[in-house]
C-alpha positions in Angstrom: 0.0 0.0 0.0 1.2 3.5 -0.7 2.3 5.4 2.4 0.1 8.4 1.8 -2.9 6.2 1.5 -1.9 4.3 4.7 -1.7 7.6 6.6 -5.1 8.7 5.4 -6.7 5.4 6.4 -4.9 5.1 9.8 -5.5 8.7 10.9 -7.9 11.5 10.5 -5.6 13.1 8.0 -6.8 13.9 4.5 -4.6 12.9 1.6 -3.3 16.5 1.2 -2.7 16.7 5.0 -0.8 13.4 4.8 1.4 14.7 2.0 2.1 17.8 4.1 3.1 15.6 7.1 5.5 13.7 4.9 7.1 16.9 3.7 7.5 18.1 7.3 9.4 14.8 8.0 6.8 13.8 10.6 6.5 10.2 9.2 8.8 7.3 9.6 8.8 3.7 8.5 10.8 1.3 10.6 12.4 4.3 12.3 13.5 5.8 9.0 12.0 9.2 8.0 10.2 8.9 4.7 9.0 11.8 2.6 7.7 10.1 -0.5 4.0 9.3 -0.3 4.3 6.8 -3.1 6.6 4.6 -1.0 5.1 1.2 -0.4 4.6 -0.2 3.1 3.7 -3.7 4.2 1.7 -5.0 7.1 4.9 -6.1 8.9 6.4 -2.6 8.9 6.0 0.0 11.7 4.7 3.4 10.6 4.9 6.3 13.0 3.4 9.8 12.7 4.8 12.4 15.1 6.3 9.5 17.0 3.0 7.6 17.4 2.7 4.1 16.0 -0.2 3.9 13.5 -2.5 1.0 12.7 -4.5 0.9 9.5 -8.2 0.8 10.1 -9.5 -2.3 8.2 -12.9 -2.9 6.7 -15.7 -2.3 9.1 -19.2 -3.9 9.3 -21.9 -2.6 11.6 -25.5 -3.4 12.5 -27.6 -0.4 13.4 -31.1 -0.4 14.9 -32.4 2.5 12.8 -35.0 4.6 14.6 -37.8 6.5 12.8 -36.9 10.1 12.0 -33.3 9.7 10.6 -32.2 9.5 7.0 -29.9 6.9 5.4 -28.5 9.6 3.0 -25.0 10.7 3.6 -26.2 14.2 2.8 -29.5 14.5 4.7 -32.0 17.2 3.8 -34.6 17.5 6.5 -33.6 14.9 9.2 -30.3 13.8 10.9 -28.2 11.2 9.1 -27.8 7.6 10.5 -24.1 8.3 10.7 -24.8 10.9 13.4 -25.8 8.0 15.6 -22.3 6.4 15.3 -19.2 7.4 17.2 -16.2 5.7 15.6 -13.2 7.1 13.6 -13.4 8.1 10.0 -17.1 8.2 9.6 -16.7 9.7 6.2 -15.5 6.3 4.9 -18.8 4.5 5.9 -22.0 4.2 3.9 -25.4 2.5 4.5 -25.7 -0.9 2.9 -29.1 -0.3 1.2 -31.6 2.2 2.7 -34.6 2.5 4.8 -36.9 5.5 4.4 -37.3 8.1 7.2 -40.4 6.5 8.6 -39.1 2.9 8.6 -37.2 1.5 11.5 -35.1 -1.6 12.0 -32.0 -3.4 10.7 -29.6 -1.3 8.7 -26.1 -2.5 7.8 -23.3 0.0 7.5 -19.8 -0.6 6.1 -16.9 0.8 4.2 -16.3 -2.4 2.1 -17.8 -1.7 -1.3 -17.5 -5.3 -2.6 -19.3 -6.7 0.5 -22.0 -4.0 0.1 -22.6 -5.2 -3.5 -22.9 -8.8 -2.4 -25.6 -7.8 0.1 -27.6 -5.5 -2.1 -27.3 -7.0 -5.6 -30.7 -8.1 -6.8 -29.0 -11.1 -8.6 -28.2 -12.6 -5.2 -31.9 -12.5 -4.1 -31.1 -11.6 -0.6 -34.4 -11.5 1.3 -35.3 -8.5 3.4 -38.0 -9.3 6.0 -40.3 -6.5 7.2 -42.9 -6.5 9.9 -45.8 -4.2 9.0 -48.6 -2.8 11.3 -51.7 -2.3 9.2 -54.2 0.6 9.4 -57.1 -1.8 9.2 -57.5 -5.5 10.3 -57.0 -8.1 7.6 -58.8 -11.4 7.2 -57.2 -14.8 6.4 -58.9 -14.7 3.0 -57.6 -11.2 2.1 -54.1 -12.2 3.3 -54.1 -15.2 1.0 -55.3 -13.1 -1.9 -52.5 -10.5 -1.3 -49.9 -13.3 -0.9 -50.8 -14.6 -4.3 -50.4 -11.2 -5.8 -47.1 -10.7 -4.1 -45.9 -14.0 -5.5 -47.0 -13.2 -9.0 -45.4 -9.7 -9.0 -47.0 -6.3 -8.9 -46.9 -3.3 -11.1 -46.0 -0.3 -9.0 -47.2 3.2 -9.8 -45.0 4.9 -12.4 -43.2 1.6 -13.4 -43.8 -1.0 -16.1 -41.6 -3.8 -14.7 -43.2 -6.3 -12.3 -41.7 -6.7 -8.9 -39.9 -9.9 -8.2 -41.8 -12.6 -6.3 -42.3 -11.6 -2.7 -43.9 -13.1 0.4 -46.8 -11.9 2.5 -47.7 -13.7 5.7 -50.5 -12.7 8.2 -49.4 -12.8 11.8 -52.5 -11.2 13.4 -55.4 -9.0 12.3 -53.1 -6.0 12.1 -49.6 -7.5 11.7 -48.0 -9.1 8.6 -44.5 -10.2 7.5 -43.3 -9.2 4.1 -40.2 -10.5 2.3 -38.7 -8.8 -0.8 -35.5 -9.4 -2.7 -35.3 -6.0 -4.3 -34.6 -2.5 -3.1 -36.7 -0.2 -5.2 -37.7 3.2 -4.0 -40.1 2.8 -1.0 -40.9 -0.6 -2.4 -42.7 -2.2 0.5 -44.9 0.8 1.1 -45.7 1.1 -2.6 -46.5 -2.6 -2.8 -48.9 -2.3 0.1 -50.6 0.7 -1.7 -50.9 -1.4 -4.8 -52.9 -4.0 -3.0 -55.0 -1.4 -1.1 -53.6 -2.4 2.3 -52.3 0.7 3.9 -49.9 0.4 6.8 -49.1 2.6 9.8 -45.7 1.2 10.8 -42.9 -0.6 9.0 -39.9 -2.3 10.7 -37.1 -4.3 9.0 -36.3 -7.4 11.1 -33.8 -9.2 8.9 -31.5 -9.1 5.8 -30.8 -12.5 4.5 -29.6 -14.7 7.3 -28.9 -11.8 9.6 -31.6 -10.7 12.1 -31.6 -7.5 14.1 -30.0 -8.0 17.5 -32.8 -7.8 20.1 -30.3 -6.3 22.6 -29.9 -3.2 20.4 -32.2 -0.3 21.3 -33.3 2.2 18.6 -30.2 4.3 17.7 -27.7 1.7 18.9 -25.2 -0.2 16.8 -22.6 -2.9 17.1 -19.9 -4.5 14.9 -20.8 -7.6 13.1 -19.2 -10.8 14.2 -16.9 -12.5 11.7 -19.4 -15.3 11.0 -22.1 -12.6 10.4 -19.9 -10.9 7.8 -19.1 -14.2 6.2 -22.8 -15.1 5.9 -23.0 -12.9 2.8 
């Protein structure tokens, strides 16, 4: 890895600040001052900045219990960003893995590993996202079966010509259902429920693929994924 990149990933320095630190002879590799940012460093070498040993921050994978009222955008417009809920170094490297709208709560994954993000979000991988919806009106078993058939066959959403991929719809009680989708279209679940004339009042994502929201996480809390959870995707 280039030394200037190592510095920017192991500290809060920007690339330009890292280059300045090099010019000021503040950086050493194995106790030898190095001024060339293009110099290559390996994992076995010791890099110091202003005498402090640096360690590169590796890929990070987090699970967040997203509350209602925060945006998944990195440039929020009317509400706080989900990144405002996280207190770890180099937040600017992180990005949400998929999105939840402002009024939807539940499981949100966050990472700085672009390849891993693609594996989770790519429609070709058919990763099921499971939602629990609270309905505005009670639903009967008969109506639930009818909606389940329509979800399985695919729906045409307003403003689109392409059918949704097969999805699942399961009645839990008169006012609660579970919905499973493998896509991530704009406000997809809410628009699907509108298409079948079954308005909802609350939407909460419980799981993404094999990973379920940790019940110990309160809204707004997050934790790092365990190695086996990262590998599950």
